[in-house]
N, C-alpha and C positions, 0 to 999 in steps of 0.2 A: 688549782692544779699547778704543779711545777713541771715544766716540760724541758727536755733537752733535745736540741737539734744538732746533729753532727754534720759539719761541713762549713764552707766559708765562701760560697760563690753566689752568683745571681739566682740560681735555682733555689738555694737555701733562703735567700732573702724573700723570694716569692712565697715559699712555703711558710716562713715565719709570719709574713704579713697576713696570710690566710688564717693561720692558727690563732693569731691575736684576736680575730673576730669572735671567737668562742668566749662567752661571758664567764665560764668557769676557770679560764686560764689566768693565773696570777703572775707567774714569772716564766719567761723563756730564756734559757741559757743557750748560747750558740758557741760550739767548740769547733774551730777557733773563731768563727764569724769573720767579719771584716769591718773596715771603718764605716761603711754605709749601713751595715746590719746593726751597728751599735746604736742607731737611732730607734730601733724596734726591738732589741733584745739585749741581754747582758752578755757581752762577749768575753770568753775565757781563753787565754792563749795556750790551749792544748790541741795539738795537731789531730787531724781526722784519722790518721793511721796509728796514733799513740793509744792503742787499745787499753793498755794498763792504766794510763792516765785518765781516759774517759771513764773506765769502770770505777776507779777510785773517787773521781769527782762525783759521779752519780750516787755512789754509796754515801758520801759525806754531805750531799746537798738535798737529800730526801726527794729525789726525782720520782715523779709518779708515772711518767710515760716518756719514751724516747723515740725520736725519728732519726734513723740513720740514712742519710740522703746519698752520699757518694758511693761509687762502685768499690773503691779500694777497701774501706773498712767493712763493707758487707762481705766481700770475698775473704777478708782476713778473720771473719767470725765475730764481729763486734756485737751483733744481735745475740749470738749464742752466749757470749760472755755476760752481757747485761741480763739476759734471761736467767742465767745461773745465780745472780744475786737478787732475783725476784722482780726485776724491772721489765714490764711489758714494752714491746717495741713495734714500730712500723718498719718493715723491711724483712727480707728473707734471711734465713740462716745460711751459713757458709755452704752447706751441701746443696742448697737451691740456687745460691748466687753464682754457682759454677756455670749457670746458663749464659752468663756474660763473661765470667772469669776464664772460660775455655771455649774458644770458637770450635775447636775439634769436638768437644763434648756436645755443643749445641747442634752441629751439623749431623753428628751420629744419632742424636736423639730424633731429629726430624726425619732422617732416613728410616730409622727403626719404626717410627709411628706414622709414616706416610704423610708428613706435614710438608706442603709444597715449598721447595727452596731450590736454589741453583745447584746443578751438578758440581761435584767437587772431588778432590783428592787431598789426603793429609800426608805430610812428609816430616820425618824426624832426621833424615840424612840429606845433606846438601847435594851430594852426587845424584841421588835418586830424583830429587826435585829438578835439578838441572837437566837430567835426561828426559824427564817428562815434558819439560818446557820446549824441547826440540820439536815436538809435534802437537803441543797444546793449541787449541783455537786462540786466535788473537783478535781483539783485545781480551785480556784475562785479568782476573782479580786476585791479588796476593794479600793474604791476611796473616798477621802475627797472631798466634794462638791466644796469648794472654792479653792483659790490660795494657794499653799503650797511650793513655790520655786522649783517646779518640783519633790518634794519628797512625795507627798500625794497619791501615788499609791502603793499598796502592792499586790504582787501575792502570795496568800496563798496556799502552797502545801499540807497543812493538815488542818483538821477542827480546831485543837488547834491554829494554826497560824492565821486562819481567825477570831476566837473569840478574840485572843489577839489584832489583828489589829483594829477590830471594837471597842473594849473596850478602847484601847489607844486613838482612835480618838474621840469617843462620850463621854466617862466617864472621861478620863484623859486629854482631851483637848490638845493632842500632837501637833495638828496644829491650836490651838486656835479656833476661831469661824468657820474656814474653815471646821472643822471636825464635826460640830454639826449636819450636814446632811451627810449621806454617800450613795454612790451608790455601790451596790453589783452586779457584772456582770459576765456573762459567760466568761470563759477563752478561747481565740481564739488562734489558731496555724497557723503558716505560716511566710513567710518573712515579715519584717516590712519595710515600705517605708515612707519617709517624703517628702511631696510635698508642697512647699510654692507657693502661687498664688497671683498675683496682681489682684485687682478688684476695679471697680468704682461703685459697687452696681448693675450693669447690666451685664457687660462683665467680663469674667474670663480669665486671661492670666497666666497659670501655668509657674513656673520657672523650672529649671533643677531639677530632682528628686535627693534625697540623701539618704545615709544610715548612721545613727548615731550609736555610740558604747557607750551605757549607763553605762555598768558595769565598776567597778574600775579596775578589773584585766584582764589579758590575758584570751583568750578563754571564754569571757563573764562570768567570775567568780567575786565574791565579791559584794559589795553593789552597788545599783543604784546611779549614779552621775548625774550632769547636762549635761554630755556628755564628753567622753574622746577622741573624734576624729570623723571625718566624711570623707566620699568619695562622689563624684558626677561624673557622674550620677549613679544611683542605677541600676545594671544590671538585677535585678528582675523585674524592671518596664518597660515592653515592650510597643511598640506603641499600640498594641491591648488593653493592660490593661489601658493605658493612655486614649484611646477613651472611654472605658467603664466607667472609673472614671469621665470623663467629663460629660457623659450622665446621670450617676446614682448617682453621689455624688457632684461634684463641682457646676455645674449649679443648681441642685435642692436645694443645701444649700443656695446659694445666693438668689434664688427666694423665698425660704421659709422665709429667714430673711426679705426680702422686704415685703412679705405678712403679716408678723408679725409687720410691721411698725418699723423695726429695721434695716434699710438699712445699709449694711456693706461696708465701703470703706477703703482700705488700703491693708495690707498683711494678708491673711487668710492661716493659716498653717493646712494642713491635715495630721494627723498621721494615716497611713493606715496599715491594716494587709491583706496580700494577702492569703486568706483562700481557702480551696478546694471548697468552695461555692461562690468564687469570692471575690473581694476587699470589705473590711468593714472598717468603721471609728472607730479607737480606741479613738482618741481625736481630738479636734479642739484647736488651739491657735489663739489668736486675733492679732498676730504680727509675725515678723521674728523669726525663731528658732535660738537657740544658742547651739551648734556650727555649725548648718547647713548653716547659713548665710556666714560663713567664707569659705565655698567651693562653694556656689551658686553664690555670687556676683562676685568673681574673674572670673567666666565663662561668665558673662553678657557682651554682646557687645553693647547693647543700653545704652544711657545715663540714669543713675538711677534717677536723679532729674527730667528729662523730663517725665519719666514714672510715678514717684510718683505724680507729679502735674496733670497728666492726670487722675489718680485715684481720686484725689481731685475734679477735674473740670468736671468729667463725660465724658471725651473724650478718654477713653482707646481704643475704637473701631478704632480710627483713628491714634493710636500711635504704631509704631513698637516696639515689645519686642523680641529681638533676643539674643540667647546664642551661645557660641562657642561649637563645637563638641568635644572639648578636654576633658580631665579628670582632676579632682582636688582631692587632699588629704590634710586633716588638722590633724596634730598631736598635742594634748593638753599636755602641761607639767603642772603638779599639785604639790601642797605641800604634802609631805608624811603625811599620816593620813587622807587626804581628802577621802570621804566626812564627816568624823567625826571630831575629834579634830586634829589640826595641828599648827605648829609654823609659825609665820610671822616675817617679818623684815629682811630677808636675802637679801644681795646685789644681784641684777639681772643684768647680763651683756649679751650683744648680739654682735656678729660680725656684720659688716655692711651688709653682704649678708643675714644673719638671720633676722636682724631688718627690712629689706625691705620686707620680706616675713611673718612677724609675727604680729599678732593682740594681743594686751595686754589686759588681762581681770582683773588680780588682782595684781596691783603694784601701788605704789605711789612714789612721788618724795620727797626725804629727802636730803637737802643741794645739790640739783641739781643732785642727783644720784637716780636711780631706786632701790626700795626695794620691796620685796613681801608683799602683803597685803590681799591675798585671797587664796581660795582653788585651783581653776583653775587659773593659773597665765598667761600662754600664749597659743596661738594656731598658729602653723606655717603651712602655706599653700603653696603647690606647684601645678602648672598647667603644664601638659605635654600632649603629643599626646596619650599616652596609660596609663591605670591605673597602670600597673607595674612601669612605669617611674615616675608617679606622687607620688606613695607611696615611692619609693626609694629616690626621691628628697626631699620629705617632711621630711623624717628621717635624711637625710644628713644635710639639713638646720637647723633642730631642734637641732642638735648636737652643733650648735653655740649659743644656748640659755642656759645660765648657772646660777644656783643658788643652795644654799647649800643642801636643802632637796628635790630636784626635783625628780619626778618620772613620767613615762609615760608608756602607754601600748606599747608593741612591735609588736602587731598584727593588727594595724589599717589597714583595707582594705583587710585582708586575706580572710575573708568570701566572700567578693564581688569577689575577684579573682577566688575563687573556683566556685562561681555561673557563672561567665562569661566564664569559661572553660568547663562548662557542654555541652555535645553534644546536 
């Protein structure tokens, strides 16, 4: 089989490594891929949002199956276009990808179908939003309606911060058109859990839960990033909570989308907050999370391509989806200065052991050598029998990843360890 994977980050590298395990796979093309992915797939310099380019390439290269991994091409209708030329895909069509593409849509969907989430208001006019903020409870959460590279959410600790965030989004177009509509919602408290789930539009098969570490600095300090590391499974997510989420959140969401004639097929990401009033949805993503994928897929025992095709074909109920009982930890190495300004172009080297455990997110090939080309550069994952062993091994292996201005958090998994040691 000839496969096409749209995207070029650490998540896509993890997906490609898993897809390669299927013996029927002959060639994997990554569009655009990156310098690290080039060791595992044929990279083609066609951007993930160049939908015409992707479709033409697929047509000319006898692609049998495509995996559209990032949010932008999904929201832009990449799956729809590939389906039109007869290529089956893993990923939702545009009318279902709106569950991530518009936070206002997602919040209204949850309200309509009684899916637990934070109380909220939606604004399209700056004056009305500012008036509401005069009496809104503080802290409050300000969200740009559209896609904003994972950076369109501000937790405002003061009324002044809230006013600044709304003004930046609506008046100053900080996130372009994505911020022309804003959602202002209740601040929830409790442990956060990420749950990715396979679905064929009827059946939901959750993957192993995970815990992301969004802040740039140790002890959850500094700016929000795309994720500085992850562990799986998340010790806060018990079997009892998993059953509750299936009954109150996962299945109701899939059924709601079907009722709205927006059947969702692919990977639906549930960002959850375990509040004192029970689990609530913070956000939906219409695709695999990054860097959650880098700990979840290494724990998957079933064949990824088989499960993906079952989602596409509507046969997920007959397809086993199994995960290891082990633990995984991923440590991200980033360029100093990320998520703001940072320098690129530094030589990236990895020991053989590190390379085998590392997914490359931000590097390109220059004269056959890897050099850094992004904020988050690598994610190194270890799978072990216990969480302590997985964390220690991930850091050991990550030490074999070297580039000039590298930094990483030193406390990935420590919060989870404390949680798992609670009586």
